[in-house]
DRENGU-509400 format. One record per atom (N, C-alpha, C): residue number from 0; residue in three letters; atom name; x, y, z negated. Coordinates in Angstrom, 2 decimals, padded with zeros to 5 digits. Last residue first. Layout:
! residues N
 num residuo atomo       X       Y       Z
 NUM     ala    CA       X       Y       Z
...
! end
This chain:
! residues 69
 num residuo atomo       X       Y       Z
  68     unk     N  079.15 -051.96 -198.01
  68     unk    CA  080.13 -053.03 -197.87
  68     unk     C  079.71 -054.30 -197.64
  67     unk     N  077.57 -049.73 -195.85
  67     unk    CA  077.41 -050.40 -197.02
  67     unk     C  078.59 -051.49 -196.94
  66     unk     N  078.95 -048.26 -193.53
  66     unk    CA  078.76 -047.50 -194.83
  66     unk     C  078.45 -048.58 -195.81
  65     unk     N  079.01 -050.29 -191.48
  65     unk    CA  080.34 -049.55 -191.89
  65     unk     C  080.07 -048.79 -193.13
  64     unk     N  076.37 -051.00 -191.27
  64     unk    CA  077.56 -052.14 -191.71
  64     unk     C  078.71 -051.35 -192.16
  63     unk     N  075.05 -048.82 -190.65
  63     unk    CA  074.78 -049.33 -191.59
  63     unk     C  075.82 -050.33 -192.20
  62     unk     N  076.34 -048.54 -188.16
  62     unk    CA  076.46 -047.39 -188.98
  62     unk     C  076.06 -048.17 -190.43
  61     unk     N  075.42 -050.68 -186.71
  61     unk    CA  076.92 -050.49 -186.90
  61     unk     C  077.16 -049.55 -188.05
  60     unk     N  072.71 -050.46 -186.62
  60     unk    CA  073.29 -051.46 -187.49
  60     unk     C  074.67 -051.52 -187.50
  59     unk     N  072.40 -048.06 -185.16
  59     unk    CA  072.12 -048.06 -186.48
  59     unk     C  072.52 -049.37 -187.15
  58     unk     N  073.50 -049.21 -182.74
  58     unk    CA  074.23 -048.02 -183.49
  58     unk     C  073.71 -047.95 -184.89
  57     unk     N  071.63 -051.08 -182.01
  57     unk    CA  073.07 -051.52 -182.20
  57     unk     C  073.80 -050.26 -183.10
  56     unk     N  069.57 -049.33 -181.79
  56     unk    CA  069.46 -050.67 -182.70
  56     unk     C  071.04 -050.68 -183.19
  55     unk     N  070.17 -048.00 -179.62
  55     unk    CA  069.96 -047.51 -180.87
  55     unk     C  069.94 -048.21 -181.90
  54     unk     N  070.55 -049.91 -177.27
  54     unk    CA  071.88 -049.07 -178.04
  54     unk     C  071.46 -048.29 -179.41
  53     unk     N  068.11 -051.04 -177.31
  53     unk    CA  069.01 -051.77 -177.64
  53     unk     C  070.45 -051.08 -178.17
  52     unk     N  066.61 -048.55 -176.44
  52     unk    CA  066.35 -049.40 -177.52
  52     unk     C  067.28 -050.15 -177.96
  51     unk     N  067.91 -048.08 -173.94
  51     unk    CA  067.87 -047.11 -175.00
  51     unk     C  067.54 -047.67 -176.27
  50     unk     N  067.07 -050.51 -172.41
  50     unk    CA  068.53 -050.03 -172.79
  50     unk     C  068.55 -049.07 -173.96
  49     unk     N  064.33 -049.96 -172.66
  49     unk    CA  065.10 -051.19 -172.89
  49     unk     C  066.34 -051.06 -173.37
  48     unk     N  064.01 -047.42 -171.25
  48     unk    CA  063.53 -047.75 -172.33
  48     unk     C  064.52 -048.99 -173.19
  47     unk     N  064.97 -048.18 -168.73
  47     unk    CA  065.71 -047.24 -169.42
  47     unk     C  065.50 -047.27 -171.11
  46     unk     N  062.94 -050.07 -167.87
  46     unk    CA  064.57 -050.50 -167.82
  46     unk     C  065.18 -049.56 -168.90
  45     unk     N  060.71 -048.12 -167.86
  45     unk    CA  060.83 -049.59 -168.72
  45     unk     C  062.29 -049.96 -168.80
  44     unk     N  061.62 -046.18 -166.09
  44     unk    CA  061.52 -045.85 -167.50
  44     unk     C  061.49 -047.13 -168.29
  43     unk     N  061.93 -047.54 -163.67
  43     unk    CA  063.03 -046.67 -164.29
  43     unk     C  062.91 -046.55 -165.70
  42     unk     N  059.34 -048.59 -163.02
  42     unk    CA  060.53 -049.55 -163.56
  42     unk     C  061.75 -048.72 -164.09
  41     unk     N  058.20 -045.98 -162.52
  41     unk    CA  057.76 -046.90 -163.75
  41     unk     C  058.92 -047.99 -164.14
  40     unk     N  059.83 -043.28 -161.48
  40     unk    CA  059.53 -044.75 -161.03
  40     unk     C  059.13 -045.24 -162.53
  39     unk     N  059.17 -039.81 -161.47
  39     unk    CA  060.05 -040.93 -161.78
  39     unk     C  059.49 -042.09 -161.49
  38     unk     N  057.25 -038.00 -161.07
  38     unk    CA  058.41 -038.00 -160.42
  38     unk     C  059.35 -038.90 -160.56
  37     unk     N  054.77 -038.55 -162.79
  37     unk    CA  054.73 -038.11 -161.58
  37     unk     C  056.10 -038.29 -160.68
  36     unk     N  056.50 -038.73 -165.29
  36     unk    CA  055.54 -040.13 -164.67
  36     unk     C  055.27 -039.90 -163.24
  35     unk     N  057.26 -036.43 -165.80
  35     unk    CA  058.30 -037.62 -165.79
  35     unk     C  057.54 -038.73 -164.89
  34     unk     N  055.08 -034.71 -165.82
  34     unk    CA  055.93 -034.58 -164.74
  34     unk     C  056.93 -035.89 -164.73
  33     unk     N  054.07 -035.76 -168.39
  33     unk    CA  053.37 -035.77 -167.26
  33     unk     C  054.18 -035.73 -165.97
  32     unk     N  056.01 -034.65 -170.01
  32     unk    CA  055.89 -036.03 -169.83
  32     unk     C  054.90 -036.28 -168.66
  31     unk     N  055.56 -031.86 -170.02
  31     unk    CA  056.83 -032.38 -169.20
  31     unk     C  056.87 -033.95 -169.24
  30     unk     N  053.22 -031.61 -171.21
  30     unk    CA  053.42 -031.23 -169.82
  30     unk     C  054.55 -031.98 -169.26
  29     unk     N  053.84 -032.72 -173.86
  29     unk    CA  052.79 -033.19 -172.95
  29     unk     C  053.01 -032.90 -171.51
  28     unk     N  057.29 -032.38 -174.63
  28     unk    CA  056.05 -031.68 -174.35
  28     unk     C  055.27 -032.62 -173.69
  27     unk     N  059.52 -033.98 -176.89
  27     unk    CA  059.09 -033.89 -175.52
  27     unk     C  057.68 -033.24 -175.41
  26     unk     N  060.57 -034.71 -179.23
  26     unk    CA  060.79 -033.42 -178.87
  26     unk     C  060.17 -032.91 -177.28
  25     unk     N  060.56 -037.56 -180.13
  25     unk    CA  059.46 -036.69 -180.36
  25     unk     C  059.70 -035.19 -180.14
  24     unk     N  062.49 -039.11 -179.63
  24     unk    CA  062.81 -038.19 -181.12
  24     unk     C  061.68 -037.13 -181.12
  23     unk     N  061.79 -040.36 -177.63
  23     unk    CA  062.01 -041.50 -178.65
  23     unk     C  062.20 -040.39 -179.81
  22     unk     N  061.65 -038.34 -175.85
  22     unk    CA  060.29 -038.88 -176.21
  22     unk     C  060.63 -039.88 -177.48
  21     unk     N  064.22 -037.92 -175.45
  21     unk    CA  063.44 -036.83 -175.80
  21     unk     C  062.03 -037.22 -176.42
  20     unk     N  065.30 -040.12 -174.31
  20     unk    CA  065.79 -039.70 -175.66
  20     unk     C  064.92 -038.79 -176.23
  19     unk     N  063.90 -040.05 -172.13
  19     unk    CA  063.45 -041.29 -172.80
  19     unk     C  064.11 -040.92 -174.08
  18     unk     N  065.28 -038.04 -170.76
  18     unk    CA  063.81 -037.98 -170.95
  18     unk     C  063.37 -039.04 -171.79
  17     unk     N  067.67 -038.93 -170.59
  17     unk    CA  067.57 -037.94 -171.21
  17     unk     C  065.84 -037.69 -171.76
  16     unk     N  067.50 -041.10 -168.73
  16     unk    CA  067.84 -041.35 -170.13
  16     unk     C  067.62 -040.23 -170.91
  15     unk     N  066.72 -039.67 -166.58
  15     unk    CA  065.85 -040.68 -167.12
  15     unk     C  066.09 -040.80 -168.51
  14     unk     N  068.86 -038.17 -165.96
  14     unk    CA  067.61 -037.57 -166.31
  14     unk     C  066.74 -038.52 -167.02
  13     unk     N  070.74 -040.48 -165.49
  13     unk    CA  071.01 -039.58 -166.61
  13     unk     C  069.87 -038.65 -167.03
  12     unk     N  069.69 -041.60 -163.26
  12     unk    CA  069.58 -042.32 -164.48
  12     unk     C  070.01 -041.51 -165.65
  11     unk     N  067.70 -039.09 -161.47
  11     unk    CA  068.91 -039.58 -161.62
  11     unk     C  068.68 -040.43 -162.98
  10     unk     N  064.21 -039.43 -160.05
  10     unk    CA  065.32 -038.85 -161.06
  10     unk     C  066.44 -039.76 -161.08
   9     unk     N  062.95 -038.21 -156.93
   9     unk    CA  063.30 -039.29 -157.85
   9     unk     C  064.36 -038.70 -158.70
   8     unk     N  060.14 -036.45 -155.65
   8     unk    CA  061.63 -036.31 -156.05
   8     unk     C  061.90 -037.56 -157.18
   7     unk     N  058.16 -037.69 -153.20
   7     unk    CA  058.27 -037.48 -154.41
   7     unk     C  059.74 -037.37 -154.90
   6     unk     N  058.24 -038.36 -150.33
   6     unk    CA  058.02 -036.95 -150.92
   6     unk     C  058.35 -036.59 -152.33
   5     unk     N  058.04 -041.06 -150.23
   5     unk    CA  059.30 -040.24 -150.06
   5     unk     C  059.52 -038.79 -150.21
   4     unk     N  055.59 -041.56 -150.94
   4     unk    CA  056.54 -042.08 -151.67
   4     unk     C  057.79 -041.41 -151.27
   3     unk     N  054.37 -040.63 -148.41
   3     unk    CA  053.98 -040.26 -149.80
   3     unk     C  055.07 -040.45 -150.83
   2     unk     N  055.06 -042.53 -146.41
   2     unk    CA  055.47 -041.04 -146.43
   2     unk     C  055.24 -040.46 -147.86
   1     unk     N  053.90 -044.99 -146.68
   1     unk    CA  055.15 -044.66 -147.42
   1     unk     C  055.53 -043.27 -147.28
   0     unk     N  051.34 -044.46 -145.55
   0     unk    CA  051.44 -044.82 -147.01
   0     unk     C  052.83 -044.31 -147.41
! end
């Protein structure tokens, strides 16, 4: 059972972040999205998505506060 898990390649945190960003900005193909879920861990994508969302919202709020008086 555990042998099948060892044969699947794992994604680095940078690759996971890049995949999440591509999905967030709708530039990811369906074929590559399928590969992400086969090669990556569900926990990695959930955690990465939460971090990406927090960073994105913080960046948007910061830019709005900077631009508007």
